[in-house]
C-alpha positions in Angstrom: 63.7 -5.2 9.4 62.2 -3.7 6.1 60.1 -6.8 5.7 58.8 -6.4 9.2 57.9 -2.8 8.6 56.3 -3.6 5.3 54.2 -6.3 7.0 53.1 -3.9 9.7 52.2 -1.3 7.1 50.2 -3.8 5.1 48.5 -5.0 8.2 47.5 -1.5 9.1 46.2 -0.8 5.7 44.2 -4.0 5.9 42.7 -3.0 9.3 41.9 0.5 8.0 40.2 -1.0 4.9 38.1 -3.3 7.2 37.1 -0.4 9.4 36.3 1.7 6.3 34.3 -1.1 4.9 32.4 -1.7 8.1 31.5 2.0 8.2 30.7 2.1 4.5 33.5 4.4 3.7 35.8 2.4 1.5 37.0 4.1 -1.6 34.9 3.5 -4.7 31.8 2.5 -2.6 29.0 4.5 -1.2 27.7 3.7 2.2 24.0 2.7 2.6 22.6 5.5 4.7 19.0 4.3 4.7 17.2 1.1 3.9 13.5 1.1 3.0 11.3 -1.8 2.6 8.3 -0.7 0.5 5.1 -2.1 -0.9 4.7 1.0 -3.1 5.3 0.5 -6.8 8.5 2.0 -8.2 6.5 4.5 -10.2 5.5 6.1 -6.8 8.5 5.3 -4.6 11.3 6.2 -6.9 10.3 9.8 -7.6 10.1 10.3 -3.8 13.6 8.9 -3.4 14.9 11.1 -6.2 13.3 14.2 -4.6 14.6 13.2 -1.2 18.2 12.9 -2.5 18.0 16.1 -4.4 16.9 17.9 -1.3 19.5 16.1 0.8 22.6 15.7 -1.4 24.5 13.8 1.3 22.1 10.8 0.7 22.7 10.7 -3.0 23.1 7.1 -4.1 22.9 6.0 -0.5 19.2 5.0 -0.2 18.5 1.3 -0.6 15.0 0.6 -1.7 13.6 -3.0 -1.6 10.2 -3.5 -3.1 8.1 -6.3 -1.7 4.5 -7.1 -1.0 3.3 -5.6 2.3 2.7 -9.1 3.7 6.3 -10.0 2.7 7.6 -6.9 4.5 5.8 -7.8 7.7 7.2 -11.3 7.7 10.7 -10.0 6.9 10.7 -7.4 9.6 9.5 -10.0 12.1 12.2 -12.4 11.1 14.8 -9.7 11.5 13.6 -8.6 15.0 17.0 -9.4 16.7 19.0 -8.0 13.8 17.1 -5.4 11.9 18.2 -4.7 8.3 15.9 -1.9 7.3 15.0 1.5 8.8 11.6 2.2 7.2 8.5 0.1 6.3 6.6 2.2 3.7 3.2 0.8 2.6 0.9 -1.6 4.5 -2.6 -2.0 5.9 -3.7 -1.2 9.4 -4.1 -4.9 10.1 -0.5 -5.6 9.0 0.9 -2.7 11.0 -1.2 -3.8 14.0 0.6 -7.1 13.8 3.9 -5.4 13.7 3.0 -3.4 16.8 2.1 -6.6 18.6 5.5 -8.0 17.6 7.3 -5.0 19.0 9.2 -4.2 15.8 8.2 -0.5 15.4 9.2 2.7 17.1 7.6 6.1 16.8 8.7 8.8 14.5 9.7 12.2 15.8 7.0 14.2 17.6 7.0 17.0 14.9 6.5 14.4 12.2 3.7 12.6 14.1 1.9 15.9 14.6 1.5 16.4 10.9 -0.8 13.4 10.6 -4.3 13.9 12.1 -4.8 11.8 15.2 -7.5 9.6 13.6 -5.0 8.4 11.0 -2.4 7.3 13.4 -1.7 3.7 14.7 -1.6 2.4 18.2 0.7 4.6 20.4 1.7 6.5 17.2 3.9 3.5 16.3 2.9 3.9 12.7 1.3 6.6 10.6 -1.4 6.6 8.0 0.3 8.2 5.0 -2.6 8.0 2.6 -6.2 6.7 2.3 -6.7 3.9 -0.3 -10.0 4.5 -2.1 -11.6 1.2 -3.3 -14.5 1.5 -5.7 -15.9 0.2 -9.1 -14.5 0.9 -12.5 -15.5 -0.1 -16.1 -14.1 -0.1 -19.6 -16.0 2.8 -21.2 -15.3 1.4 -24.7 -17.6 -1.4 -23.8 -20.2 0.1 -21.4 -22.1 3.4 -21.8 -22.2 5.5 -18.6 -25.9 5.0 -18.2 -25.4 1.2 -18.2 -22.6 1.1 -15.7 -23.2 0.0 -12.1 -23.7 2.8 -9.7 -23.4 1.0 -6.4 -22.0 -2.2 -4.8 -25.3 -4.0 -4.9 -25.6 -3.3 -8.7 -22.7 -5.7 -9.2 -24.9 -8.7 -8.4 -27.6 -7.9 -10.9 -28.3 -10.9 -13.2 -27.7 -8.7 -16.3 -24.0 -8.6 -15.3 -23.4 -12.3 -15.4 -20.0 -12.9 -16.8 -19.2 -9.2 -17.0 -16.9 -9.0 -14.0 -13.1 -9.6 -13.7 -11.9 -9.7 -10.2 -8.3 -9.7 -8.8 -7.8 -13.0 -7.0 -9.1 -12.2 -3.5 -7.1 -14.4 -1.1 -3.7 -13.2 -2.4 -4.5 -9.5 -2.4 -4.6 -7.2 0.6 -6.7 -4.8 -1.4 -9.3 -7.4 -2.3 -9.4 -9.0 1.1 -10.2 -5.5 2.5 -12.9 -4.9 -0.1 -14.6 -8.3 0.4 -14.2 -8.1 4.2 -15.9 -4.6 4.2 -18.8 -5.9 2.0 -19.4 -8.7 4.4 -19.1 -6.3 7.3 -21.9 -4.1 6.0 -24.5 -6.5 7.3 -22.3 -8.1 10.0 -22.1 -4.9 12.1 -26.0 -4.9 12.3 -26.7 -8.6 12.7 -23.5 -10.2 14.0 -24.0 -12.8 11.3 -21.7 -13.1 8.2 -24.2 -15.1 6.2 -25.9 -12.2 4.4 -22.5 -11.0 3.3 -21.6 -14.6 2.1 -24.9 -14.6 0.2 -23.9 -11.3 -1.5 -20.4 -12.7 -2.5 -22.0 -15.8 -3.8 -24.1 -13.8 -6.1 -21.0 -11.7 -7.0 -19.1 -14.9 -7.8 -21.9 -15.9 -10.2 -21.3 -12.7 -12.2 -17.5 -13.1 -12.2 -16.0 -14.3 -15.4 -12.6 -15.0 -13.9 -10.3 -14.2 -10.9 -6.9 -12.9 -12.1 -3.6 -13.4 -10.3 -2.1 -9.9 -10.6 -3.2 -6.3 -10.9 -1.4 -5.9 -14.3 -3.3 -8.9 -15.5 -6.5 -7.2 -14.4 -5.7 -4.0 -16.3 -4.7 -5.9 -19.4 -7.7 -8.2 -19.5 -10.2 -5.4 -19.0 -8.5 -3.4 -21.8 -8.7 -6.5 -24.0 -12.4 -6.5 -23.4 -12.6 -9.9 -21.8 -15.1 -8.4 -19.4 -15.9 -4.7 -18.8 -16.3 -4.2 -15.0 -14.1 -4.7 -12.0 -13.4 -3.2 -8.5 -10.0 -1.9 -7.4 -8.3 1.1 -5.9 -8.7 4.6 -7.4 -5.0 5.5 -7.4 -4.2 2.6 -9.8 -7.3 3.1 -11.9 -6.4 6.8 -12.5 -2.8 5.9 -13.1 -3.8 3.4 -15.8 -6.2 5.9 -17.3 -3.4 8.5 -17.5 -1.4 5.9 -19.6 -4.3 5.5 -22.0 -6.5 2.8 -20.5 -10.2 3.3 -21.2 -11.2 3.2 -17.5 -13.9 5.1 -15.8 -14.1 5.0 -12.0 -17.4 4.9 -10.2 -17.8 6.2 -6.7 -20.6 4.0 -5.3 -23.6 5.9 -4.1 -23.5 4.1 -0.7 -19.9 5.1 -0.4 -16.4 4.1 -1.4 -14.3 1.8 0.9 -11.5 3.8 2.3 -8.7 2.3 4.3 -5.4 3.7 5.6 -2.1 2.7 4.1 0.8 3.6 6.3 4.5 4.0 7.0 6.5 3.1 10.1 9.9 3.3 11.5 11.5 -0.1 12.3 12.7 -0.5 15.8 16.5 -0.5 16.2 17.1 -0.1 12.4 20.7 0.4 11.4 20.2 4.1 10.5 17.5 5.3 12.9 18.4 9.0 12.7 18.3 8.9 9.0 14.9 7.2 9.1 13.6 10.3 10.9 15.0 12.5 8.2 13.2 10.5 5.5 9.9 10.4 7.4 10.1 14.2 7.9 10.6 14.6 4.1 7.9 12.1 3.1 5.2 13.6 5.3 5.9 17.2 4.4 2.8 18.8 2.8 4.9 19.6 -0.3 5.9 16.0 -0.8 2.4 14.8 -0.2 1.0 17.5 -2.7 3.5 16.1 -5.3 2.2 12.6 -4.7 -1.4 13.8 -4.9 -0.9 15.7 -8.1 1.3 13.2 -9.9 0.2 9.8 -8.6 -3.4 10.4 -7.6 -2.7 9.7 -3.9 -5.2 10.9 -1.3 -2.9 11.9 1.6 -3.8 12.1 5.3 -1.6 15.2 5.7 -3.6 18.4 5.0 -2.6 19.8 1.6 -2.2 23.3 0.5 -4.9 22.6 -2.2 -7.0 19.7 -3.5 -5.6 17.9 -6.5 -7.3 18.7 -9.7 -8.5 15.2 -10.4 -10.5 15.1 -7.2 -13.1 17.6 -8.5 -14.2 15.1 -11.2 -15.1 12.4 -8.6 -18.1 12.6 -6.3 -16.3 10.8 -3.5 -17.7 10.0 -0.1 -16.9 7.3 2.3 -18.9 4.2 3.4 -18.9 3.8 7.2 -17.0 0.6 7.9 -16.1 -0.9 11.3 -12.6 -1.6 10.2 -11.6 -3.0 13.6 -14.2 -5.7 13.3 -13.4 -6.3 9.6 -9.7 -6.6 10.4 -10.4 -9.0 13.2 -12.7 -11.3 11.3 -11.2 -11.0 7.8 -9.0 -14.1 7.8 -12.0 -16.3 8.8 -14.3 -14.7 6.3 -11.9 -15.0 3.4 -11.1 -18.6 4.3 -14.8 -19.3 4.1 -15.0 -17.6 0.8 -12.2 -19.7 -0.6 -13.6 -23.0 0.6 -17.3 -22.4 0.0 -17.9 -19.6 -2.5 -15.2 -19.1 -5.0 -16.2 -20.9 -8.3 -18.9 -22.8 -6.5 -21.5 -22.0 -9.2 
């Protein structure tokens, strides 16, 4: 009889342990209350998570952050359609989020959160929100180039005097570079319907390019090593590198910088949907976005209490780009660049 009671008691303990484990409540373990797939670097994402947990102590140690490329996030979210593993996708282009909308893997944030983002910065049916504007422009190593000698506009990059003086992040593998090159082709395409003038520009740019580098960190390092003085990239990273001592000077092109949305979305049927809303409300608070603007040189879409100090030093204005056309044609244009322009000198 004692043996039977002991067996029943042990069985009950086992069932309770299983239930507790399934709910994330087993002793000695913390439940995952929120899972975020992010393309943001940890230098940006982790301070936000730390601030979120400080403001919401019940989430302390319960936020799972997985850093991936934005394209990898898209593929993962699509693959997990029938059994979502994450709640938030944080960081991606309008084209990538547009594909996610078509795949039916996103759901809208709460109305009060959506209302914080101006309408022009929202995705289709408010299924994703533009969190910031990525500013793509020119930069140079000011230990190698005097300000008066630096390029002032996009067309200056193809001047014969700059032959061998550009280092470019490898285009096909980079969402940032694909957007930049697509927009540079789009300048003439929107007027003529013909990509050839844009291809001709990129062919001249290729002649001036010393090398294509595989990763942003390689780009920063090689420009600092003075392998070549000039490149193009996003302002946020350029200023971040400069804050860490890199001799980089950004140049806002006279014809306009290339600005594109970078967004955040709530994954449909994520395991912690209500918690996703809590995080999105925190992320898109003006105070959180002010912190990101001040500390990480982000250009938020949410109206801020004040402009960040660094913005006063940059004469920033936007080039008009038909992003819908660029996004539609980008894959075809970049495929042509790879097959017919890159290193064909």
